[in-house]
N, C-alpha and C positions, 0 to 999 in steps of 0.2 A: 504493499499500499504506499501511496505517496504521502509523506508527511505534510501536515498542515504548516502554513506559515506562522511564525510567532506573532503574538499580539503587538510586539514592539514594532514590527513592520507596519501594521495598520496604524499605529500611533504616529510613526514617521510619516506615513502618507497624510494623516491629518494635519500634522505640523507643516507639511510642505505646501498646503493650500494657500496660506497667505503669500508665499513666494510666487505661486502661480497667478494669484490675483494681482500682484504687483506687476508681473511680466505682461499682464493684459493690456498694457499701454498700447500694444499693437493690435488691440482686438477688433473683431468683425461685428456686424450687426446682430441683433438678437436672433437666436435660432427660431425656426418655425414653430417649435414647441412652446414658445412663450406667446400664448394666444392672447389677444385683446379680450377685455371684458365683454364687449358687445359681439354679437353674432357676425362672423367674417362674411365678406362678399362671396358670391358663388365661385369666383375664380380662385380665391385663396382657400375656400373651405374644402376642396377636394385634393388636399395634400396629405401625404403619409408622413408622419413624424415619429411615431411610436413603433419600436421593434424593428427598425431598419437603420442602415448605415448613414444615409442622407435623406432628407426630406425631398419627396418628389411627387409629381402628379400621380394620382391613383392609376391612370390609364397607362403609365410607364412603369408600374411596379407589379411584380409577380406575387401579390399578396391580397388577401381579403380584409379590408378595412372598413370601419364606419365611424362616425362622430355624432355626438349630440352637443349642440351649442347652448350657451347660457339662456338664450330666449326660449328654447325648447324645454330646458330643465324647469324654468319658472312656470311654464304653462302646465307641465306635467304634475308639478307640486308633489314630488314623491315623498311618502312617509318615512322612507328609509333608503339606504344605498341599494339594497336588494331590489326594492320596487323600481328604482331608477334603472338598474340594469336590465329589467324585463323590457325596456323600450329599445334596447340595442338588438339590431338584427343578429341572428345566430347565437345569441347568448341565452342559455337556459338559467334561470334564476328563481329559486324558491324562497320567499320572504315571509314566513308565517310566524316567526319568533319576535318580531318587533324591530328594533333598531339595528340588530346585528346578527351574525352568525347565519347569513343567507347561504343556501346551497347553490353554488355556481358551477356551471360547466359549459362546455362548447363542443358541438359537433359529435354528440354521442358518447363522449367520455363519461365514465360512470359516476353517479352520485351514490356511492356506497354508504357514506355516513354523513358528516356535516362539514360545512365549509366549502372552499373552493380549491381542491387539491391541485388540479392541473392548470389552473389559471392564476396568473400573478396580477394583483392590484398594485398599481403604482401611484404615487403622489408626486407630481412634478419630476418624472422620469426615474424615480428610485422606489424600490419595493416598500410598501407600508410595512409588511411582515415578510421575512424571508420565506416563510412556509404559510401558505394560505388556509391551512386547516388545522392549526393548532387547537387542540380541544378547548372549547370555551372561550377562544379569542382568535377568531378567524380575522382575515385582513380588513373586512368591512367594519369590524368592531371599532376601529380607531379612525374611521372616515365619517364626515358629516358634510352634506350638501347645503351650502349656503351661498351668499352673494360673492364669496371669494371665488367660487368655481367658474372658470371661463368656458371650459368645454371638457367633454369626456371622449377620449379616442380609444378605439379597440383594434387590435389586429388578432385575427383568428388563424391559428396554425402558422405555416410559413416560417419566416426567420424569427418568430418569437422563441423558437427553440434554441437559437444561438446568440441573440442579443439580450437575453436576461437568463439567469439561473432559475431552475425550478418553474419553468413556464412553457411546457411543451404544447399546451393547449391553446394558449394565447396570452395576451397582455391587454389590460384595461388601465388606462392612464388618466388620472384626474389632474387636470392642468389648472393652475391658479392664475388669476388675473395679475398683471404686473405694472399696472398704472399707465398703460399706453393711451388710455382714454382718460382725459382730464375731467374730474368731477366725481360725484358719488351718488349714492342711493340710501334712502332710509325706507325700511318696509316694516309695517306693523301688521301682524296676522293673528287672527282669533278663531278658534273652532266654533262652529255654530251649533252642531248637534253632538259635541264632545268638549271636554274641558282641557283647553290648551291655550296659553297665551305666549306669543313669541315676537321678539323684535330683532331685525336684522339690519346691518349697516355695512357700507363699503365706501371707501374714498381713496382716490389716487390721482396721480398726475405728475408733471415735471416739477423738479426742484433744481432750478439752475438750467444750463444749457445741455448737459450730458447726463443728468441724473433724474430719476423718477422713482416713485414709491407707490405702494399700495397697502391698505390696512382695511380689515374687515372682520365680521363675526357676527355671533348671534347669542341671544339668551332666551330660554323658554322655561316654562314650568306649567304643571297641571296634572291631572290624573292620566291623560293620554287618550289615545283613540279607542281604547277598550276599557270596560268597567272592572276596576281592580279593588276599589274600596278605600283608596288612599292616594296621596299625591305620589305618582310614580316617576314624572318627568321633572327634572330640575338640573339646570346646568347650561353650559355654552362653550363657545369656542372663539378664539382670537387668533388671527393670522396677520403677519406683516412681512413685507419684502421691500428692499431698496435695490435698484439696479443702476449701475454706472456704466456707460457705454464709451468706447474708445474707437479710434480708427483700427479696425480689424478684430474688434472683440467686445467683450463686456464682462462684468463681474456682478453677481447678485448674492445678496445675504438675505436669509429668510428665517422666520421664527414661527412657531405654533404653540398654542397653549390650548389644551382641551381638557375640560373637567365637566363630566356629564354623567347623568344616570337616567335610565329608561326601563320600563317593565320588560321582563322576558315572558313570553306567552307560552304556556305549556299546552299539550294536547288537550282537547275537549271532547265531551261525549256527543256521539251522533247515533241516532237509531237507524238501523238498516232494514229497508223492506226490499222485496224482490230477491234476486239470487246474487251469488257471488260475482258472476260474470256480467250481470246487468243489475246492479244494486240501485236502490233509491235511498238517499241519505236525507234524513229530516231532523229537526231539532227535538230534543227530549223536552218534556214539560218543565216549564220554569227556568229554562236556560236557552239563551240566544247565542248560538255558536260563533256568529260573526262579531258580537259585541261584548259577550261575557267571557270570564276567565275563571280559573280555579283559585286565583288569589282572592283574598278577603280582608276586610277591615278587622276581622277577628283573629288574624294571624299575621303580625307585623314583626315579630321577633321570636327567637327560641334560643335556649341555653344548650350548649353542647361542649365537648372538649375540642380545643383548637389543635393545630399541628404539633404543639409541644405537650399536649395532653393536659392542659390547664382549662378549667371551666371559662366560658365566655358567652356573652350574650350577642347573637348574631342578628343584625338589623336586616330583615328581609325586604324592607322598602328600597334597598339599594338596587334591587333587580339586576340589570346590566350596568355595572359600574365602570367607568373608563376615565383614566387620567393620562395625559401626555404632555411632556414638554420636549420640543424639538428645535434644533438649530441647524441650519444647513448653509452651505456655500457653494455656489455654482460659478464657473468661470469658463470662458472661451477665449482662445488666442490663436492668431495666425502666425505660425513659425515656419518661415521658409517654404510657404505653400501648404504646409500641414495645418489642418484645422484641428486644434487640441481642445478637447472639452473635458472638464472634470466636475463631477458631481459628488458632494459629500453631505452626509446628515448623520447627526447623533441624536438619538431619541430615548427618553426615559418614559417608560410605560408601566402602568399598573392598573388594578381594579379588581374585578371579580364578577361572578355570577351567583345570585342569591334568590332562591325561590323554588317552586315546584318544577320537577322535571321528570317526564315519562311516568306520570303517576298511574295508579291502577284503579279501575272502576269495577264495582261489584253490584249486583242486585243486593238488597238489603239481607236476604235470607243467605245467599252465598257468602257475602262478606262477613256476617256474624259467625258462620260456621268456620270460615277460614280463620278468623282472628280469635274468636273466643270458644269455639266448639259448639257442639249441639246444646241448644237451650240458652244460648247467650242472649243478653238484652242490650238495648241501646238507650242512651239518654243524652241530653244536650250538655256539653262541657263548658260552653260560654255562650255569649250572646243574650238576647232578651228573654230566653226561655232556659237559662242555665239552671242545671239540676233536675229539670222535668224529664220524666220517663217518656219514651216514644212508644205508644201503645201498639201502633200498627206501622212498623218500619216499611212494609211493602207499598204503603201509600205516601211515604215521605216526599213532600214537595210535588206530589202528583207523578213523579217519575220512579220512586221506589229505589233510588240509587244512593250508594255511599262511595266515597273515594278515599283511597289511601294515598296521601300526598307525599311523594318522595322529595323531601326538601334537600336540594343540592346546594352545598355551600363550597364555591371554588374561588377561594381568594387567589389573586394573581399578584405576587409580591414584586416580580421583575419580569417584564417582557420587553425590556429595552433592546436597541440594536444600534450598531455602528456600521455604516455603509459607505463605501467609496467606489465610484466607477470612473475610470480614466480611459479615454479613447482618442485616437487620432485618425484622421482621414485625409486623403489627398487624391486629386484627380490628375492623371497623366494622359497626354495625347499619344495614343498608340495607333499608328496607321491612320485610318479614316475614322477612328472611334475614340471614345473616352473610356479609360480604365480607372475605376475608383477603388482604392485600397484603404482598408480600415483595419486597425488593430486595437486592442484594448485589454486592460486588466481590471478585474472586479474583485472586491473583497468585502466581506461582511461578517458580523458576529451577532448572533441572535440568542438572547437569554430566554430560558423557559424555566422560570422558578415559581411553581404553583403548587397548590394543595387541593385535595378533594375530600370533603366530609359529607355525611348524610344524616338525616333524621327522618322519621315517618310519623305522620299525624293522620287521624281519621276525620273526615269532613263530610258534611251533607253536600249534595249537589244542587245549587241554586245560583241564579244570576244576581246581577246588580252589585256585585262585590260584598254581599251580605251573608255568605255561608257561614254558619257556626261550626265549631269543632264538635266532635261527638265522643262520648265515652262508651266503651264496651265492657260489660261485666259478664263473667262466665256463669254457667249454671250453679256453681257452688258459692256465688256471691262474691267472688274475688275480682278486683278490678284489673282488667287487662290493659287498660290505658291510664294515663295520668294527665288529667287536664287536656285530654284529646291526643296525647303523645302516646304512640304505640311503641316506638323504639328510637334510641339515640344513635342508631346506625341504619344500614341498608338491610334490615332484618329479612324482609321478603326476597332478598337476593343473597341470602346466607351471610349477610354482614360483610360483603365484599366491597372493592373499590374505595376504600379509604386510603388515600395515597398522598405522599409528598414527593415532588419532583424538583431537582435543582440541577439543571443540565444547561450547558452552553454549547451552541452549535457555531462552528466556523466554516465559512464557504469562501473559496477562492476560485477564480475562473480566468483563464487566458482565452481570448477569442479574436477572430479576424474574418474578414470577408474580402472578396474581390468581385467586382461587377463591371462587365464590359458592354458598352452600349455603341452600336454602329448602325446608323440609319434608324430603321424601324425596329430592329432587333436588339434586345437586352438579355445578356446571360449573366448569371450570378451564382456564387456559392459561398458558404460561410461555415466555419468550424468553432467549436467551443469546447474547452477541456475543463471540466469541473473537478475540484478536489477538495474534500471537506473532512471534518471530524466532529465527534461528540464527546464531551467530557463532563463528568458530574456524578451525581448519585441519586438513587431513588429509595424510598421507604415505603413499606406497606406489607400487610399480611398476605396479599395476593402473590408475593414473591415465593411463598412456601418456605420450606426449610424449618418448620416449627415456629415461625413467627406468629405472634398473637395479635388478632385484630378486634377482639371483643372481650370486654371485661364487665364487672359489676361495679357500679359506684353511685353514691347517694347524690343525685344531681340537684335535688331541691333542698337539701340540708335539713330534712326532717327527722334524721336519725334512722330511717327505715329504708329497706331496698325493695322497691316495688318491681313488678314484672317488667315494666319498660326500663327500669334502672339495672336490670340484669343484661340488657342489650345495649351496651354503650360502646360506641366506636373508639378504638385505641390505635395509636401509631407505634409501632415497634421502633423506637428511636435508636436502640442499641444494635439494630441489625440492618444498617444500610446495604444496598447493593451498588457496585460501581457501574458506571457507563463509560466506556473508553474504546472507541473504535475509529477507524478511518475509512475513507472510500474515495473512489474517482470514476468518472465515466466521460465519454466523448459524445458530443452532439454534432449534428451536421445538417445542412440543408442546401439544396440546389434548385434553381428555378430559371425558367425562360419566359420572357414576355415579347410579344409581337404586336406593334401598333399598326394594325391593318390599315387604318385610316385615321384621320384626325379625331373622329368621334367613336372609334371602335378598336378594341385591343383583345388579344386572347393571351392566356398564360397557363403554364404548367409548373408544378413544384412537387418535390419529394423531400420529406424531412424526417429526421430521427433525433428526438429529444428525450428528456427523462426528468423525473421528479424525485429528488432524494426525500426519504421518509424521515420524520423527526420524532416528535413525542408519541406518535401512533405506534412505534416500535416498543416503547417502554411497557414493562409488565406483560410482555409477550415472550414466546419461546425463541424469538429472533435474537435475543440478547442473553448471553450466559451470565446468570446471576452471581457467579463466583468471580469471573474475571472482568466482566463488562464488555467483552468482545463479542463480535457478531458470531452467533451460533448458526444462523442461516444467512450467509453473505449475500445471496441474490435478493433478500428482502430489503437491502438498504436503499435501493432506488428502483423506480418502476419506469421502464422504457415506454415510449409512445412513437409509433410510426404513422406518418400521414402522407397520403397522395392527394393532390389538388389538381383540378383541371377546370378553367372557367373562362368567361368572357365579360367584358365591360363595355358599356355604351353610355355616352353622354353628349347630348346635343339639344339646343333650344329649350332649355329648362326641363329636359327629360333624362333621367338617369336610370340605367338597368344593369344590375350585376348578377350573374348566375355562376355558381361554383359547385362542381361535384367533388365529393371527397370520399376517401376510404381511410379508415383509422383502425389500427390494432394497438391495444394497450395492455398493460399489466397493472394490477392494483393490490398492494399490500396494506391492509387497513384494520380498523377496529369499529365495530358498531357501537357508538357511544350509548345507545339506549340499553343494549343488552351486555356489553363488554366482550362479545364474541369476536374472535379474530377472523379475518377474511384474507384469502389469498387466491387471486383469479387472473385469468386472461380474458380479454374482450375483443370484439371486432364490431365495427359499424360502418355503414356507408349510407350516402344520402345526397341531397341537393339543398344548397343555400341560395335563397333569392332576396334581393334587395332592390327596391325601385323608388323613384320619386318623380313627381310632375308638378310644375308651377305654371299656372295660366292666369295672368291677371291677378285678381284678388284671391284666387282659389289655390291651394296647394295640398298635395297629398303625398306622404311618405310611408313606407311600410316595408315589411319583409316577412319571409316565411322559411322555415327549415324543416325538411322532411328527413328523418333518420330511421334506418332499420338497424337495430343493435342487438347483439346476442352475447351471452356469456359462453365463451368457447370452452374454458375448462376451469373448474373449481377444484382446488387442491385439498380442500377440507370437506365440502359437501358436494359430491358429484351428481346429486339428484337435481341440481339447478343448471346443469350443463345443457346448453341450447336454449335456455330460457331468456326472455327479454329482461334486461336490467330493470330494477324497480324505479319507478318515478319517471322514466324517460318515455315521453310520448312520441308517437310517430310524426306529429306535426306541432310546431309551436309557430306562433305568428303574431304580428302586430301591424296596425294601420293607424295613421295620425292625419286626419283631414283638418284643414283650417281654412277659415274665411276671414279676410282682412279688409276692413274698410278704413276711411280716413282716420276716425277716432274710436274705432270699435273692432274688436278681434274676438272670434269665438272659434272653438274646435273641440276635438275629442281624441282620445287615445284608445283604441280597441286592442287589447292584449288577450291572447288566449292559447289553449292548448287542447289537443285531443285526449282521449282516455289513455291511462297508463296503469300499470300494476302497482299495488301497494307494497308487495314484497317480491323477492326473486323467485319465489315458488310459483308465481303467476296464477294464483287462485282468485284473490279478491281484486276487483278492478276499481279504479277511481275514475269517476266521470270527468269528462273534459269540461271546459268552461271558458267564458269570455267575460273579462271585466272591462268596465267602461270609465275612463277618467275624462271628466268634461271641464271646460273652462270657458269663462267669458270675461273679457277685459275692456274697460272703457277709459279713454284718456280724457279726463275731465278738462284739463289744461295741458299745455306742452310739458309741464313738470309734474302734474299730479295725475295718478292713474289708480282706479279701483278695479278689483277683480274678485271673482267668485270661483272657487275650485271645488269640484266634487270627485273623490276617489271612490271607485267601485259604486258608481252612481245607482245601479240597480240592485245593490246589496246582494250580489250573487254569492252563492255558497261555492267559493273557489278553494277546493280541497287540494293541498299539495302533498300531503302523505297521510297514511294511516299506519299506526303502530302495529296493528294486527294483520296476520297473514291470511286469515280466514274470518268468517263471520262467527263470533262467539255464541255460545248457547244463550247468552242474555240478550242477544240482538242488538247490543250496543258496542260500538267500536270507539277507539281513541283516534281522533283526527286532528290534523294541524292544517290550518286554512288562513288564507289572507284575511285581513281585517275587513269588516263590512263597510257600509257606506259611511263616509266622513265628509262633512261640508265645511269649508272654511272661507273666510273673507279676509282680504288684504287691502291695505292702503299703501301705495308706493310713491315716494317723493323724490324726484331727482334733484340733486344738490349741485 
């Protein structure tokens, strides 16, 4: 194995940045990636800047790319980054959890667990997180869409494999405004049918002849778009950058401060009618699945043992808690015809996930038997009826259901990173054509210092954030629960998954490309050599070896040990297991583009990339618990091979792009709901379509992706071989029509999917759906605008996943779905 570069080299790179900035007295104009805050003109908006060596016209590039500009983002008014990504052609995004941990994929690559494994989310050209599927903290966790966001670019497949690490499926780049437009905006927003108040601002422009700046951010608070029974949203973001341009280049300093909390939405009950192949899914009595949650005003904190085995009261109102402080420096300089660009960022990140996750639903009779045995009884533990016995549990709230809430406490002490990307490009005249050479070195360090703890409580199932906790008493009169608490660990999963992880991942890569363009023909190829390491330790009884994970302890201090207090999660601090391994792999991509005519081009490309696995390998047989070395070396990274063939057309306000693709991939993963390891090979093929037309006041943009995907081989469960991967629909699509008058603008975004399977067994189907986001905007004056936005206007039951593989005997499944109809109004003032 190749040894990793020492941290001292990364620090020397960081220290060298000021010298590079000083050298930029020779510097060139801003790169194409530094987009203006306003929507660019059609001529400039069809440029590729992400995941390629040099920015160029889309018709001259053998890649599939798309972009969303600030004006489009404002009209969509997305409630999360995951919802925003649903509007990008070719991007599959499930966003049922709230503000983060969206499941993101491209072109049939599998969504085995959570996060965006094969897709890299970038902020201003550098990865937000080195790995897009860190458990409990995927890349979108630390992204917020506000007025700082100038545009979002995506590249699907292609050179994404070689111009970034861990991004074989594609790159999605969130590009900040940099003050190219003088002036600013103040926007006030309020939910109409939900509780949220928000203020956004941005301001920028020149400071002297060669310097400009931009500053912006937001603050919001409220319960949020679903009913949880307490204030779940509170926090905001502040971003700042200043740019100095010179002849031949520029230097930019930027900073970001994010401190925010928002609810995490667990799966909710849905009653099933019909058959597994053609199910009807409806609400259970007393619970609106698109607006209600299993969170409640009567459960806002709980006492348990922390990672050091000391009692601590956990505040469940934190939900999805994120904190980030980031500082970056970007510079570009022209040195003897070479364009040298360096991007650097250091970020401190922390936070956590607090609240119900993958909870279990029972009919009252089944739940009482499971928890307390035959003859068990039920009563209210808190709320307005605290202490009252429930005479007829089968009639409780009209649905007869009780829930065991698995309270997941996942504090994230350190998710910080240090990233540097240095590249140089030069164009040579060779014969009758131009040869563009690019070379670069990338280095990063990603910390994953997190913990995982559990408790279980019993609750009624009712909406409006008013569900009370329940007590269970067995037939002998013994209390099975304690104030609604059933266990201080993950008892129904044998007390497993209480863990502490303290691991640092280093990634380095050398990369280069050569592109030759002669007349209408462009040929190109690129290579990337990644080498990395993992160093640290993990703790938990799941490691085996006699480690203890459950003890008895008096948690409430009453001098007695109740039944719940006999199930207390414990971390074996004296028995850590090391993590100590290295890896390396080679990625490559070759492509050809032919500009048939000014309005029309065709291209083909073949790529081989890979994604290194990070914390998903911990607590699995892939790592030797005695030495920390790899016990299964082939699990350390998952290769992806892609072939693409397509054409592009653009003329007179009409754009059409069509790409055929074939993908073969491997995935080594863990199902976060069950803890079960996954090791598979997949294949997928399909067509990706994107188009747009503008005629006077009318415009229409949209896209669709058809995918036929299969599990080729499962190394653990061969019964799913040949099955369609869960969640992956045959067709995903979006369409956004708009009509623009002099002072009036209205439109909608229709985004949908056909049916898919809930699990890889391909038994229970999830119906397809179409959601509608609508907007209307009126410019009262040249500086004042008012708008009305509705997300999921028709309150569609948009189901993204079902935790169950078949229809349970209760006829009730646990589903995750997009938030229902939310309507907001905003007032925007141009400064």
